[in-house]
N, C-alpha and C positions, 0 to 999 in steps of 0.2 A: 447479456450480464446488463448489471445497473451500477453505474457510479456512484461513489459515498459522498467524496470530496468534489466532483466535478460534476457543476450543472450540465455540462456536455460537452463532446466533443467533435470535433471535423476530423477529417482524412486528406489529405492532396488527391489527388487527379491519379497521383504516379505511386500514391499508397505509399510514401517515405515522411513526409510532414505531418503532425500529428498535433493538433493545437487543442488544448483541453483549455475549455472556463473553469475558473473555480466557482464552486459556491460561496457567497457573502455571509456574512457573518457569522462565520465559525471560528470559534475559539478553543484553545488547546484548552485543556482543566487547569492550569497553571494561570489562564484569563489572556494569554498572550492571542492576538491576532492571528490565525490562518494567513498566510499570503503564498502567493508563484515562490519566491525567494527561500520558504521553506523547503518545499518542492525540489528546486534546484541543489538546494547546501544538504539538505539530506539521500540525493543520490550521491552528489561528492563524494560525502562522509563514508557511505558505503564503498566507494569505489575507491578513495583513495588507497594507497598503497600504506600509507606510514598508520591511517587508525582502521584500514583493514574491517569496517565498520558491516561486515555480515559478506556470504558469499555473493558476488555482484552480474553470477553470469547472468541471471534475468535483465540486468540492463545493457551486457555487451550488446543487441544491437542497434543502441544509440551509437551516432557517430564518432568516433575518437574515444567509446568510453575505455574500450580490451587496451587500446592506447597507454590510456590515463588508469587504470587500475595495473598496467603492468612497470609503470614506473616510467614510461619510454616519451609521456608529454606530461607537461604541466597543467592541463587544462585541456577540455573538452568541448569540441563548438557542437552537439549535437544538442544540446540543453538550453535553452533558453527564456530568461523571462522578457515579457514582451509589456505586461503592465501588474498591479497587484494582484489581479485575477485571474492573467492568461498565461500560462505556458507551454511554448511550443519545443517538441522533439522531435528531432530526424534521426530518421533509421538510415541506416548503410544500405539496405534493400528492403522494398515491400514487405510487410509480415503481420499476417491479420490476426494472430492469436497475439501478437504486443499487450494490447491492455488486459489480455487475463494474466500476463508476466506481472504486470502492475499491482495486481490484488493480491500478489505472496508479499509473508511479513518482510521480505527483505525492503522491500520496496512500503514500506509505510513509512508516513510523515512526521518528523519529529520539531520539537522546536527550537528554535535559535542554540539558547545556551541547555547545555545536556547537563545535568548535577552527575554529581560521582557516585550517586545509588539508581542513579536509569533506571538499570537492572531489579532494583528489589524496589524502585516506588515509580515507575514510568508516567510518563505525561503524553498524552496522546491529543486528540479531536471526538474520539469515540465517545458512546455515553459515561457518565462516572462510571468508578470499578465497583460501586456497590449496584449500580445497574446492572452488570453483568452478572452477579453474585445472584440476583433476581432471576433472570435471562436464565441461568442455570438450574436453579431450583425449579422455573417451569417447565425447561428441556426433562428434568428427570421425572416431575409429575406426568409430563407428556407420554414419556416411554414406559413409566410406570400402568398408565390407564391402556397405553398400546398393548403392553404385553400379557395385563389381566384380560382385556380381548381375547389375545390369542389364545390363552390357555383356555378360557371359557369355551371359547370354539372349537379348540382341537386338541384340545387336553390330551387323552387317549393319546390322539398320534403324536405328540409332541416328545410324550413317553416312552413311547415303543423304541 
C-alpha cells in the first residue's frame, strides 16, 4: 500500500503505536493547508455520536474510539497531534491491516469548516473534480481498448 497524504509512517515494536508523518504543502480545494489537526478532527467527526459522520467501525481499533462513538466517553486518547505534520495513533492491540482501514472512504480527511452543501460540493485534497472527470474518461477509453482487443482475439468464443 502506498500512502497518499502520509509521507511515511512508523510502527512501534509492540505494533500498537503508528506515527504518521504527513506530506507537506498539501492543500484542500478551498486553499486551506492540510495539517495533523484535520486528521484528528475528521476522525472525531466520524465517531462523534452527535454528528454520526459515517460508519465508524474502521476506526474502532483506536484506543477509546468505541467508547467515544457509543457516547460513553467525552474524548478518546488513541489519536494525538504530535505537531503540524505528525499524527500518532494508538491501537488497543496490534492490527497489521489497520493502514488498509485508513484507506476507506470513512477515513477521508475533511477541512475544518464543512459547508452545508458539502455532500454536493465536497472539498478534499485530491486532484480537482475536473481531474477526476479526465481520469474517468481515460479509464473508459482504456476499458474500450481492452474490450476491442478481446473481441478481436476471442470474438467467436465470446459469443458462443
